[in-house]
C-alpha atoms as one frame of an Amber mdcrd trajectory, in Angstrom:
protein
   0.000   0.000   0.000   1.565   3.296  -0.905   2.360   5.773   1.885   0.012
   8.480   0.584  -2.953   6.103   0.562  -2.037   4.850   4.046  -1.840   8.446
   5.312  -5.236   9.343   3.838  -6.826   6.190   5.212  -5.290   6.892   8.617
  -6.789  10.381   8.774 -10.222   9.010   7.804 -10.072   6.209  10.369  -8.993
   8.504  13.183 -11.716  10.990  12.206 -14.349   8.233  12.214 -13.136   7.103
  15.617 -12.286   3.637  14.299  -8.897   3.852  15.928  -7.250   6.059  18.515
  -3.961   6.581  16.766  -2.717   6.673  13.226  -2.058   3.149  11.895   1.605
   2.763  10.960   1.452  -0.512   9.067  -0.718  -1.905   6.326  -2.019  -4.593
   8.703  -2.995  -1.994  11.316  -4.722   0.108   8.650  -6.687  -2.926   7.347
  -7.716  -3.863  10.904  -8.838  -0.290  11.598 -10.739  -0.221   8.291 -12.538
  -3.472   9.196 -13.474  -1.999  12.587 -14.758   1.164  10.889 -16.802  -0.907
   8.418 -18.423  -2.880  11.257 -19.131   0.316  13.187 -20.646   1.954  10.123
 -22.881  -1.083   9.487 -24.267  -0.829  13.044 -24.662   2.914  12.578 -26.825
   2.379   9.468 -28.892  -0.656  10.543 -31.831  -0.955  12.913 -31.133  -3.520
  15.643 -33.551  -6.460  15.659 -35.063  -5.472  19.026 -36.125  -2.100  17.518
 -37.838  -3.561  14.444 -41.625  -3.261  14.662 -43.323  -6.643  14.242 -46.623
  -5.200  13.009 -48.443  -1.936  12.278 -50.026  -1.331  15.702 -47.524   1.485
  16.450 -48.642   3.500  13.423 -51.342   6.151  13.204 -54.637   4.809  11.878
 -56.426   8.175  11.717 -57.434   8.808   8.103 -59.786  11.721   8.788 -62.824
  12.328   6.581 -62.282   9.947   3.685 -65.296  11.332   1.786 -63.370  14.514
   0.921 -61.818  15.052  -2.497 -58.032  14.611  -2.610 -57.064  18.313  -2.309
 -59.503  18.942   0.546 -58.415  15.750   2.337 -54.726  16.758   2.210 -55.569
  20.278   3.373 -57.487  18.911   6.384 -54.895  16.218   7.128 -52.082  18.775
   7.057 -53.777  20.648   9.914 -53.776  17.620  12.225 -51.434  17.572  15.206
 -48.194  15.767  14.383 -48.591  15.902  10.584 -45.832  17.690   8.668 -46.247
  18.829   5.056 -43.177  19.222   2.842 -42.821  21.749   0.028 -43.778  19.068
  -2.534 -47.040  18.287  -0.719 -45.880  15.017   0.860 -47.220  14.662   4.390
 -45.855  12.512   7.184 -46.350  11.643  10.827 -43.516  10.356  13.013 -44.775
   7.278  14.899 -41.409   6.179  16.306 -38.152   8.140  16.285 -34.787   6.502
  15.901 -32.240   6.849  18.652 -29.419   6.144  16.182 -27.040   8.971  15.364
 -27.097   8.226  11.668 -27.386  10.092   8.417 -30.477   9.973   6.246 -30.174
   7.920   3.038 -29.198   9.561  -0.250 -31.377   8.799  -3.310 -28.698   6.596
  -4.908 -28.340   4.396  -1.821 -30.127   1.099  -1.242 -32.584   0.983   1.655
 -34.284  -1.882   3.490 -37.790  -1.263   4.822 -40.967  -2.808   6.132 -44.126
  -1.154   4.823 -47.909  -1.330   4.808 -49.656   0.374   1.856 -53.214   1.690
   2.077 -55.711   3.760   0.159 -57.141   6.831   1.942 -60.194   4.782   2.962
 -57.926   2.469   4.973 -58.119  -0.458   2.535 -54.779  -2.275   2.330 -53.295
  -2.974  -1.117 -49.840  -4.314  -0.163 -47.824  -5.104   2.963 -44.375  -6.479
   3.651 -45.493  -6.759   7.287 -48.213  -9.233   6.241 -45.736 -11.216   4.160
 -43.242 -11.259   7.041 -40.519 -10.149   4.632 -38.914  -6.703   4.464 -37.759
  -5.404   1.076 -34.612  -3.734  -0.235 -34.350  -1.361  -3.193 -32.435   1.647
  -4.538 -34.209   4.693  -3.085 -34.291   6.510  -6.435 -36.159   3.632  -8.137
 -39.515   4.020  -6.379 -42.350   6.550  -6.425 -41.400  10.172  -5.739 -43.190
  10.201  -2.372 -41.094   7.279  -1.145 -37.822   8.763  -2.438 -38.510  12.042
  -0.677 -40.031  10.623   2.507 -37.682   7.727   3.190 -34.848  10.127   2.351
 -35.822  12.112   5.467 -35.686   9.092   7.796 -32.939   7.483   9.874 -32.659
   3.725  10.446 -35.295   2.561  12.999 -37.623   5.525  12.289 -41.229   4.445
  11.726 -43.352   7.043   9.922 -46.707   7.256   8.177 -46.594   8.925   4.752
 -49.635  10.530   3.127 -48.721  10.703  -0.541 -50.690  12.816  -3.061 -51.312
  11.048  -6.367 -48.768  13.204  -8.239 -46.042  11.868  -5.902 -47.408   8.310
  -6.132 -48.342   6.662  -9.445 -49.772   9.812 -11.047 -52.622  10.125 -13.542
 -52.055   6.642 -15.009 -51.919   4.663 -11.776 -50.263   1.257 -11.748 -51.910
  -1.264 -14.012 -53.744  -3.943 -12.095 -53.202  -2.543  -8.614 -53.368   1.270
  -8.197 -56.157   3.223  -9.923 -55.279   6.467 -11.759 -54.828   9.646  -9.684
 -54.923   7.755  -6.373 -53.361   9.194  -3.221 -51.722   6.595  -0.971 -50.834
   6.068   2.679 -47.757   4.075   3.719 -46.598   2.996   7.154 -42.828   2.588
   6.718 -40.006   1.600   9.030 -36.508   2.172   7.693 -34.448  -0.873   8.688
 -31.137  -0.189   6.995 -29.132   1.784   4.465 -26.205   0.696   2.350
């Protein structure tokens, strides 16, 4: 390993707290890098004891579901605990992470559990029901998920209220989501890589 690379790696490892002193050998640098990698994995993954087993921790208040989409989002945005972003995405924090972690970038892969509903509370999909979380690149899903999950830290469990233009838009998703349909998702972010 050349000395310049070893020096740069040493500074990074000391900065990350993976080692207390600058590694002086290649072996010490590799060991410190392995320690940093393990630490980073813990930093970006929700521990099993913090993973929600079901959706009982999530908000089930859907307000007046007879309202048209714009009126429903206006009323929902006024509820205590609901935050509305500039794009119109709304969310409620059901469980906050205690991890000191960064939020995922759009090009990163995330692992989540989710429960998808229409505004009337009817479920259309659920990894919770299947007992199997899913993993995907964050920038390869609907806009509401990319934005919302991008605000979360591992172990956070939030409810997202997604207007149709941030979901599947005017065309919907053939066979499962009707056109111009707003969606609700209960999501727990389990990990980022």
